[in-house]
VEXRO-156709 format. One line per field, with one value per residue (C-alpha): residue number from 1; residue in one letter; x, y, z. Coordinates in steps of 0.001 Angstrom, whole numbers, plus 524288, in hexadecimal, padded with zeros to 5 digits. Example, Ala and Ser with C-alpha at 12.3 -4.5 7.8 and 13.67 -1.06 7.14 Angstrom:
<atoms>
num <- (1;2)
residu <- (a;s)
x <- (8300C;83566)
y <- (7EE6C;7FBDC)
z <- (81E78;81BE4)
</atoms>
This chain:
<atoms>
num <- (1;2;3;4;5;6;7;8;9;10;11;12;13;14;15;16;17;18;19;20;21;22;23;24;25;26;27;28;29;30;31;32;33;34;35;36;37;38;39;40;41;42;43;44;45;46;47;48;49;50;51;52;53;54;55;56;57;58;59;60;61;62;63;64;65;66;67;68;69;70;71;72;73;74;75;76;77;78;79;80;81;82;83;84;85;86;87;88;89;90;91;92;93;94;95;96;97;98;99;100;101;102;103;104;105;106;107;108;109;110;111;112;113;114;115;116;117;118;119;120;121;122;123;124;125;126;127;128;129;130;131;132;133;134;135;136;137;138;139;140;141;142;143;144;145;146;147;148;149;150;151;152;153;154;155;156;157;158;159;160;161;162;163;164;165;166;167;168;169;170;171;172;173;174;175;176;177;178;179;180;181;182;183;184;185;186;187;188;189;190;191;192;193;194;195;196;197;198;199;200;201;202;203;204;205;206;207;208;209;210;211;212;213;214;215;216;217;218;219;220;221;222;223;224;225;226;227;228;229;230;231;232;233;234;235;236;237;238;239;240;241;242;243;244;245;246;247;248;249;250;251;252;253;254;255;256;257;258;259;260;261;262;263;264;265;266;267;268;269;270;271;272;273;274;275;276;277;278;279;280;281;282;283;284;285;286;287;288;289;290;291;292;293;294;295;296;297;298;299;300;301;302;303;304;305;306;307;308;309;310;311;312;313;314;315;316;317;318;319;320;321;322;323;324;325;326;327;328;329;330;331;332;333;334;335;336;337;338;339;340;341;342;343;344;345;346;347;348;349;350;351;352;353;354;355;356;357;358;359;360;361;362;363;364;365;366;367;368;369;370;371;372;373;374;375;376;377;378;379;380;381;382;383;384;385;386;387;388;389;390;391;392;393;394;395;396;397;398;399;400;401;402;403;404;405;406;407;408;409;410;411;412;413;414;415;416;417;418;419;420;421;422;423;424;425;426;427;428;429;430;431;432;433;434;435;436;437;438;439;440;441;442;443;444;445;446;447;448;449;450;451;452;453;454;455;456;457;458;459;460;461;462;463;464;465;466;467;468;469;470;471;472;473;474;475;476;477;478;479;480;481;482;483;484;485;486;487;488;489;490;491;492;493;494;495;496;497;498;499;500;501;502;503;504;505;506;507;508;509;510;511;512;513;514;515;516;517;518;519;520;521;522;523)
residu <- (m;k;h;d;q;s;r;g;p;v;h;i;t;r;r;d;l;f;a;t;a;a;g;l;i;v;a;g;a;a;h;g;e;t;p;s;s;r;i;v;d;m;d;a;t;a;l;s;a;a;i;h;r;r;d;l;s;c;v;e;v;m;q;a;y;l;e;q;i;a;r;l;n;s;r;v;t;a;l;v;a;l;q;e;p;e;i;l;i;a;r;a;r;a;c;d;e;q;l;a;r;n;l;s;s;g;w;m;h;g;m;p;h;a;v;k;d;l;e;p;v;r;g;i;v;s;t;s;g;s;p;i;f;r;t;f;v;p;t;e;d;s;y;p;v;e;r;l;r;k;a;g;a;i;f;v;g;k;t;n;v;p;e;f;g;l;g;s;q;s;y;n;r;v;y;g;t;t;a;n;a;y;d;l;t;k;t;a;g;g;s;s;g;g;a;a;a;a;l;a;l;h;m;v;p;v;a;d;g;s;d;y;g;g;s;l;r;n;p;a;a;f;n;n;v;f;g;f;r;p;s;i;g;r;v;a;h;g;g;d;s;f;l;p;s;m;g;v;i;g;p;v;a;r;t;v;p;d;l;a;m;l;l;s;v;m;a;g;y;d;p;r;d;p;s;s;l;g;e;d;p;a;q;f;t;r;s;l;s;r;d;f;r;g;v;r;i;a;w;l;g;d;y;g;g;y;l;p;f;e;p;g;i;l;a;l;c;r;s;a;l;g;v;f;e;r;l;g;c;d;v;d;k;v;t;p;d;y;p;m;e;e;v;w;r;d;f;v;t;l;r;a;w;q;t;s;a;g;l;a;p;l;y;r;d;p;t;k;r;m;a;l;k;p;e;a;i;w;e;v;e;h;g;l;a;l;r;g;a;d;v;a;r;a;s;e;g;r;n;r;w;y;q;a;f;l;a;l;l;a;d;y;d;f;v;l;t;p;s;a;q;v;f;p;f;n;a;d;i;h;w;p;r;e;v;a;g;r;a;m;d;s;y;h;r;w;m;e;v;v;a;p;i;t;m;t;g;c;p;a;l;n;v;p;v;g;f;n;t;a;g;l;p;m;g;m;q;i;v;g;r;p;r;a;d;f;a;c;l;q;l;a;q;a;y;d;l;e;t;g;w;v;r;r;r;p;p;p;l;s;g;m;k;a;e;i;g;g;g;h;a;l;p)
x <- (80000;80506;80787;8016D;8095D;80300;7FF4D;7F7FF;7FE41;8035C;80206;80D85;812E3;82142;825D7;8333D;834DA;8333D;83B5A;84940;84DDE;84BD3;84ED0;84B05;83E43;83785;8381C;84452;84879;8554E;85531;8531C;84CE8;83F61;83538;836B2;84581;8444D;83B30;84382;84FAE;84A24;84EE9;8446E;84385;84142;8379E;82FBD;82FB1;82AFC;8202C;81B6C;81BEF;8144D;81E75;81E55;81310;81526;81073;81B05;82534;820A7;8204F;82E30;8337F;82C21;83267;83FF5;83D4C;83851;84470;84EB4;84A36;84AC8;85940;85CC3;85239;85229;84361;83B41;82D12;82908;81AD5;811A4;81349;80494;8038D;80F00;8097F;7FC6C;8033E;80A9A;7FDCC;7F813;803C3;80108;7F2F3;7F7A0;8005F;7F507;7EE54;7FAA3;7FDB6;80A9A;80F49;81D18;82A4C;82909;81B30;8199B;827F6;82AEF;83268;8378B;83A30;845B5;84106;844A7;839B4;82B7B;82256;813DB;80E57;81B4F;822FA;82E3E;837E3;84407;84AF4;8475C;83FF5;8399C;831FC;83019;82161;820C0;817F6;8180B;80B78;8127A;81D65;829F0;82BB1;83435;82B0E;81F8F;82683;82994;81B83;81649;81FA5;818F6;821F3;81C0A;82255;825F5;82C5F;83835;846FD;84F01;85757;85FF6;85904;85548;85E94;86A74;87633;8799E;87594;8673C;86407;85997;85241;84562;848DF;8571B;862A3;86274;86C80;874BD;86F8E;87CCE;88068;87637;88069;88340;87BD6;873B9;8781C;86EBE;866D1;86029;8656A;85866;855B1;862C9;86271;85455;85779;863E9;85C4D;8515E;846F8;842FD;844B5;84A18;84B9D;84B7E;85462;859F7;867AD;86D9A;87AC4;87B8C;86ED6;86C11;87A3E;87FA6;87563;87557;88415;882C7;8787D;87D87;87279;870AE;86CEB;86AC6;86B7E;86515;866EF;86107;8530E;851E8;84829;83ECF;83E73;83764;83CCC;8425E;845F9;84B5B;8574A;86369;860E1;86AD1;861B1;85B7C;85266;856C3;855DD;85CE5;85CC3;863A6;864E4;8674F;85B20;85304;859B8;85646;84823;845D8;84BD1;8426A;8374A;83C9B;841F1;83ABD;83689;82D34;82818;82820;836F3;83C43;849D7;84514;84A31;84119;84819;83FA7;8421B;83EDF;84D0A;850AC;848B8;8515E;85BF2;86822;87150;87C6F;88A16;893DF;8A004;8A7A0;89FF1;8A8C7;8A7C1;8AE7A;8B1D5;8B2B0;8B6E6;8BA9B;8BB82;8CA47;8CB76;8C18A;8B7CD;8BB18;8B5C2;8B4E3;8BE8C;8B8F1;8AF1B;8B7D9;8BD4D;8AFA2;8AC4F;8B90B;8B635;8A8FE;8AF9F;8B460;8A647;8A3FB;8B072;8ABB9;89F5C;8A81C;8A8A5;8B4E7;8B6CA;8BFF8;8C362;8BFF4;8C173;8B883;8BFC6;8B784;8B8EB;8B049;8B00C;8A842;89E43;89C29;89B57;89111;88983;888EE;88454;8797D;87538;8746A;86CD6;862F6;861C9;8601C;85517;84CBB;85104;8520E;843A2;845AB;85253;84BB2;841B4;848E0;84111;84351;8518F;853B3;84EF2;858D7;8653A;87241;874E4;8680C;86B29;878C5;872EA;868EF;8729A;87C3A;87154;86C16;879B9;87AE3;87909;87390;88139;8860D;87BA6;87E40;88CD9;88A2F;880F4;88B23;8951B;88BDC;88AD1;899A8;89AF5;8902C;8974F;8A3F6;89CC0;896BF;8A463;8A82E;89C37;89FE7;8AB54;8A4CA;89791;89695;89D1F;89F6D;8A173;89F37;891D2;8970C;8A3B0;8A136;89B54;88ECD;8923B;88CA8;87E24;87F76;88842;8813F;88C26;89AA9;8A324;8AEE6;8B230;8BF96;8C4CA;8BF48;8B5A0;8A835;8A39F;8950C;88AF3;88B4B;89998;89C3C;89346;89A1A;89CBD;88E8C;88DA8;894FB;88BA8;87FB0;8845D;88465;87674;87B49;87596;87D31;87A8C;88074;8850B;88A6D;8990F;89A68;89D56;8A86C;8AE4F;8A3DC;89929;89487;89037;894E0;890CB;89516;88E2A;88C2E;88A71;8850C;88434;87901;86BEF;872B7;86B17;8684D;876B4;87A05;87026;875E1;883B4;87F1C;877F4;883E5;88C21;88264;881D0;89088;890AA;883A6;886BB;8788B;8752C;881A9;88228;87463;873F2;873D5;868D6;86020;85EDB;8619F;86B0D;87723;8767F;88146;8861E;87CEA;8878E;894E6;8A246;8A1BF;8ABD8)
y <- (80000;80D6D;815E4;82304;82DE6;838CB;84513;85158;85E76;86692;8751B;87D6F;88231;87EAC;888D2;888AC;87AF1;88003;88C7A;88783;88E1D;89C57;8A60E;89D2F;8A26D;8A1E4;8B081;8B71C;8AD95;8B04E;8B592;8AB24;8A0FC;89B65;89946;88A94;88AEA;89302;888E1;87CF0;8842A;8859E;87CFC;873BF;87AC7;887AE;88154;87B90;888B2;88FAA;885A9;886EB;895C4;89469;89C79;89134;8884E;879A7;87A37;8841F;87B7E;86F54;87658;87B57;86DED;86782;87167;86E37;85FAA;86143;86911;86011;85274;84C9F;8500C;84974;83F22;84260;841F4;8365A;831EF;84037;8431C;84AAE;8597C;85BA5;85277;858FD;8669A;86206;85CD9;869A4;87112;868AD;86C49;87AA8;878BF;872EC;87EA5;887B5;88153;88360;874E1;86E37;86028;863D9;868CA;862D7;867C4;86960;866A3;85E10;851D5;845A4;83941;8304B;82515;81AE2;81FC2;81C23;8279D;824E2;8267A;82901;81EF5;81A58;8120F;81175;8133E;80568;8015D;7F6F1;801B8;80AA0;80B73;8098B;81392;812B9;81414;8190E;822A7;81E99;823D9;82F8D;832D7;83304;83DA8;84587;844B6;848D7;8546F;8596F;85500;853B0;84827;84BC5;83E9E;8369B;8386C;82F0A;82437;818E6;80BCB;80880;81340;80ADE;81314;82174;823B4;826D0;81F7E;81553;80EFD;81576;823E7;824AF;82BCE;837E3;841DD;84A43;857F8;85DE3;8557C;84E0A;84431;84006;83822;83E3E;8335A;82B13;8253B;8324E;837C7;83C79;84362;84A6C;84E89;85340;85AF2;8610C;86556;86B57;861FF;85F2B;8676A;85C0A;84D71;840C1;83520;82925;824A3;81733;81892;8273C;82963;8366E;83AC0;83737;83DC7;849BE;84AC5;848A0;8537E;85DB6;85CAB;857D7;849B6;84492;8365E;8376D;82E23;820AC;8219D;83044;82E54;822E4;8192F;80CB7;7FF22;7F69B;80023;7F59D;7F283;7FB40;80304;80CC2;8144A;82128;82B8B;839BB;84757;84E64;85D3D;86941;86F6D;869AB;86FEB;86997;85CB6;85E0D;861D5;85660;84D49;852E9;84EA5;840FF;83D68;8386C;82C46;822EE;8172A;80F23;81061;80C35;8111D;81F13;82957;8300E;83D30;848DB;84C71;85A99;85B99;85D45;869D9;870D6;87A9E;87452;87EA3;8799C;87D7A;87363;878A8;86D93;862CD;8576F;85160;84545;84548;8374D;83A68;82DEF;825D0;825E1;82296;8177D;81DC5;82294;82FBD;8365F;841B9;84E6F;84904;848A5;8560B;85C0C;855BA;85A21;86806;86724;86355;87153;875FB;86DBF;8731B;880F7;87D58;87A7F;86BBB;863DB;85A90;84EE8;844D9;8378E;829B0;81FEF;8150A;80A99;80151;80881;7FD14;7F5B2;800C4;7FFA4;7F0C2;7F160;7FC12;7F40B;7E805;7EF31;7F688;7EA04;7E343;7EE3F;7F10D;7E2DC;7E127;7EABE;7E724;7D856;7D5FD;7DD5D;7D612;7C8DB;7CC21;7C985;7D3BF;7DE55;7DA92;7DE1F;7EBE0;7EDD1;7F562;7EE5B;7F5B7;7F0F1;7E2F2;7E49D;7E8ED;7DDE5;7D333;7D81B;7D8AF;7CB27;7C57E;7CAAF;7C259;7C6F9;7C6AD;7CFDF;7D9E3;7D88C;7DAD7;7E6CC;7EC3D;7EA06;7F0E4;7FC4F;7FD72;7FD4F;80848;80FE7;80ED8;81361;81EEC;8224E;822A6;82C66;834A5;834CC;83D79;844C9;84B65;84911;84158;84654;83D90;83EFD;83B7E;83499;82F5F;8342F;84036;83E77;8350B;832FB;83009;824AF;81D3E;814CC;815B6;81916;80D14;81371;81EE5;82548;8193E;80FA1;80593;80502;7F71D;7FA04;803B8;80B39;80A63;817E2;81D6A;81676;82379;8242E;81630;817F6;822DC;81B10;80FEC;818BC;81D9F;82B4A;8374F;83BE9;84862;84B9F;859A8;85F0A;8617F;86752;863A3;85DDE;86461;85E12;86496;85814;858BB;85118;8500F;84BAA;84491;84AC4;83F23;84119;83932;82F6F;83680;843CD;84757;8553B;857B2;8536E;85D25;867EE;8658B;864A0;8719C;87865;872CD;876FB;884E7;88567;87F2A;88082;876BB;8742B;8829B;88675;87B68;877B3;86F03;877CC;86F6E;87306;88122;885CF;8910F;88F1F;8966B;8A054;8A2D0;898E7;89220;89513;890CE;884C8;87A27)
z <- (80000;7FCB2;8087B;80510;80B1C;80354;80A5E;806F0;8041D;80F4B;811AC;80D75;81A52;818DF;80F20;81565;80FDE;8022B;80320;8048E;7F815;7FB92;7F0F6;7E5A3;7E01D;7D33D;7D0B8;7CC04;7C170;7BAA2;7ACCD;7A283;7AB65;7A8CC;7B380;7B1A9;7B30B;7BF6E;7C543;7C22F;7C6B5;7D478;7DF6B;7E457;7F16A;7EA6C;7E125;7EC59;7F32B;7E6CD;7E4D6;7F2C0;7F26C;7E5B9;7DE93;7D502;7D19E;7D10A;7C2F2;7BF77;7C5EE;7BEDC;7B1CC;7B3CB;7B6EA;7ABCF;7A299;7A7E2;7A6A1;798BA;7952B;79B0B;79E7E;790DC;790B8;79D92;7A057;7AEC3;7B0CB;7AC80;7AD5D;7AC25;7AF0B;7A623;7A7A7;7A864;7B402;7BADE;7B8B9;7BE3A;7CA61;7CBD8;7CAAA;7D591;7DE09;7DB62;7DF6C;7EC4D;7EED0;7EBD8;7F779;7FF96;7FF3F;7FBF8;7FB8D;7FFA8;7FB1A;7ED81;7EB11;7DC69;7D963;7CD7F;7D139;7CA66;7D22E;7CF92;7C71F;7D149;7DA2B;7D774;7D52A;7D4FD;7C74F;7C056;7B87F;7C115;7B967;7C20C;7B505;7B0D9;7A48F;7AD13;7B3EF;7A834;7AA89;7B949;7BFFB;7CEF0;7D694;7E2B5;7E5BA;7EC71;7FA3F;7F63D;7EAFA;7F466;7FC10;7EFDA;7EB76;7F8C0;7F8C5;7EC7D;7E170;7D3E5;7CCFB;7BF19;7BC64;7C050;7BF7E;7B751;7BD35;7B910;7B8DD;7C6EA;7CB57;7C834;7C48B;7C502;7B6D9;7B458;7A7EE;7A54A;79A08;79D80;79CAE;79892;79EAE;7A740;7A2E5;7ABBF;7AE4D;7AAB9;79EFC;79733;792B6;7A0CD;7AAD5;7B5A5;7BEBF;7C67B;7CAEC;7CE04;7C13D;7BC13;7C8EC;7C92E;7BAE2;7BB8D;7C7C8;7C240;7B631;7BE6C;7B969;7C78A;7D3E7;7DC04;7D9C3;7E13D;7DF53;7E5B7;7E8F0;7EAA0;7E40F;7E210;7DAB7;7E14F;7E280;7D510;7CC4C;7D51F;7D33A;7C48B;7C343;7CCF7;7D6ED;7E4E0;7E786;7F542;7F962;806E6;81248;81130;81615;8142C;80912;80A88;7FF5F;7FBB5;7F9D7;80489;80F5B;81859;81019;81007;803AA;7FE8C;7F592;7F9C0;7F411;7F422;7EE0D;7E2F7;7E1FA;7DCB1;7EA2F;7F78F;7FDB0;7F2DF;7F5C9;8042F;80181;7F869;8028E;80CA9;803AF;80101;80E5C;81A4A;82168;81AB3;8226F;815F4;815E2;8232F;81F9F;81D51;826BE;83043;83068;82CC9;81E6E;821D1;8264C;817F9;816E7;820DC;81D8F;817EB;81D66;825DF;82A34;82557;82BE6;83207;82B43;82767;819E4;81468;805E8;800C8;7F2DB;7EBB1;7F82E;7F81E;7E9AD;7EA35;7E0BA;7D2E7;7CE87;7C168;7C120;7C664;7D026;7DC15;7D88B;7D857;7E557;7EB8B;7E708;7EDB6;7FA75;7FB65;7FC22;80846;80E28;80B99;81302;81EA9;81D65;81FE4;8145D;8154F;80B02;810A7;80BAB;81280;8195F;81310;80759;7FD8E;7F40F;7FE6B;7FEE9;7F04C;7F0D5;7FB85;7F46C;7E7EB;7EF6E;7F694;7EA5F;7E24F;7ED26;7EE6D;7DFDA;7DBFB;7E5C5;7DE1B;7D055;7D188;7CE16;7C14B;7BEC8;7C0A3;7B61F;7A928;7A1C5;7ABE3;7AD87;79F49;7A289;7AD8F;7AAD6;7AD2B;7B9D9;7BF9B;7BBD8;7C1BA;7CEB5;7CF07;7CBB3;7D5E1;7DFDA;7DCF1;7DE8A;7EC6E;7F87B;80566;80B3B;80076;803C1;8125A;8105B;807ED;81229;81CB1;8141B;81260;82126;822B4;818C2;81F87;82C7D;8260B;82006;82D2D;832F2;82854;82B64;839BD;835C6;82A8C;8292D;81A81;80FB7;801E1;7F619;7E75F;7E1EC;7D5D1;7D015;7C236;7BBEA;7B405;7A905;79B70;79BE5;7924F;79BD0;7A5C2;7AFD0;7B032;7ADFA;7B452;7BD2A;7BC67;7B56A;7BF56;7B9F7;7C034;7C302;7C407;7BF2B;7CC08;7D023;7CA73;7D507;7E03E;7E71B;7EBAE;7F0BA;7FDA8;80171;7FD4A;805F2;81207;81081;81408;80D46;80156;7F998;7EC5F;7EAC4;7DDE4;7DD53;7CFC2;7C1B2;7B9E3;7ADF0;7A571;7AD6B;7B415;7C255;7CE24;7DC58;7E9C1;7F4C3;80224;80B32;818DF;82534;82687;8253C;8246C;8182F;81C9A;81F65;81174;80C36;814A6;80FD1;801C2;80323;808B6;7FDAA;7F33E;7F85A;7F630;7E8B5;7E1BA;7D6F7;7D35C;7D27F;7CB76;7C180;7BD06;7B0EF;7A4DE;79F64;7AAF6;7A688;7B467;7B685;7BECD;7CB9D;7CD77;7DB30;7E141;7E8F6;7EE64;7E9CB;7E140;7E359)
</atoms>
């Protein structure tokens, strides 16, 4: 039986919640801008405030975003399963009618939103990037989607993913390949590649995603936006909640306050998920200001030469370390005293075990097996070959690594590490076969840098660190102590106020103007 958690609209009495972007108003547009471009250029916090002040109608907002989508999406394939414009405009008009009665559903009231295509959305085709589910239309929302809907989001469609979210390259045989927001010949990353590219190109105000092996961090780095892998249990999810999952749901945004506000919508305890955290998600609506003088940060770099990196990535990250030092932080280079090859071995074992559990029924059907991509078959066959003792040993190894990481966090408040080992690569390549001359032995080995953090369950937030000489973006992970999600957001906000990469380097394709003087000294 479906558990109906729907609730009626609430009176607008919390205008402070919607006014976190003071100074950004609709009036006073710069010369040469159109009304639509001004709307899609607004941060989500400013957009929500303008909607609730009724400076903008929900219909105007929807029309502006539909224009941006019509102009750009065919070039990048970031949004899929798009809904009919007439239906979306009608839903926006209904939101305006609610506001006319001084009623609002929440922070996202009337805001266009596209859900990652791994999450079921009631009434919208949800393929998981697989031709097997090309026509599947769910009758219920997933737990996070329920919260987005109740907060007032209008679902315009889905965001593109790799098949079943496998691999940090968002291509599939249903919709095609998602291009990078900064270079249409490069990948947007994955598995939240459609979300990151759509966000960077201002086709949605904010985006949701999920992360197992870097799927929120990698595409955010590849598209110069913020992607937050929150603590395990921060956002309730379906499936078997009693097994030690490593996948989480989280937000993607162009500003840190937007990231925090979307997390406040998605987070919270749900009795259907016994692993969900009971902490009040309203904590993420508080001010992000904080003094970071004296805060200790560990920089892991390449783990003492263990990981290969494409030239230029470590240099960009090291330049960004100076920003944290200017904030008053003490930054030390640290190499974990732990055999990192064992972390990767245990990660691969646990991932294959968990992935094969869901995909094995498709694999056992000869017709459906033919529709699975090689990486999915690889995961299933590795998983089916495991014994219970193999999984137990990997789980024990994960615990040992977690304890070693806790010991590191006893001396340091945060950990910094790159978000990827390569820059965005050609979109017609499924995955890099080598990194810095070192052969990769699996489809996900080139993203090994995110696996140690995934294994800890600690919060990790990608922040942009700049661009290489080819104009391709890169990012770095801010990793916090267990459940210190808010602290990660605070540090990311302080960093962004100093750098302003998103504001200063929007994708030329987006049509947005670079902000001049919006930050302080760039690294």
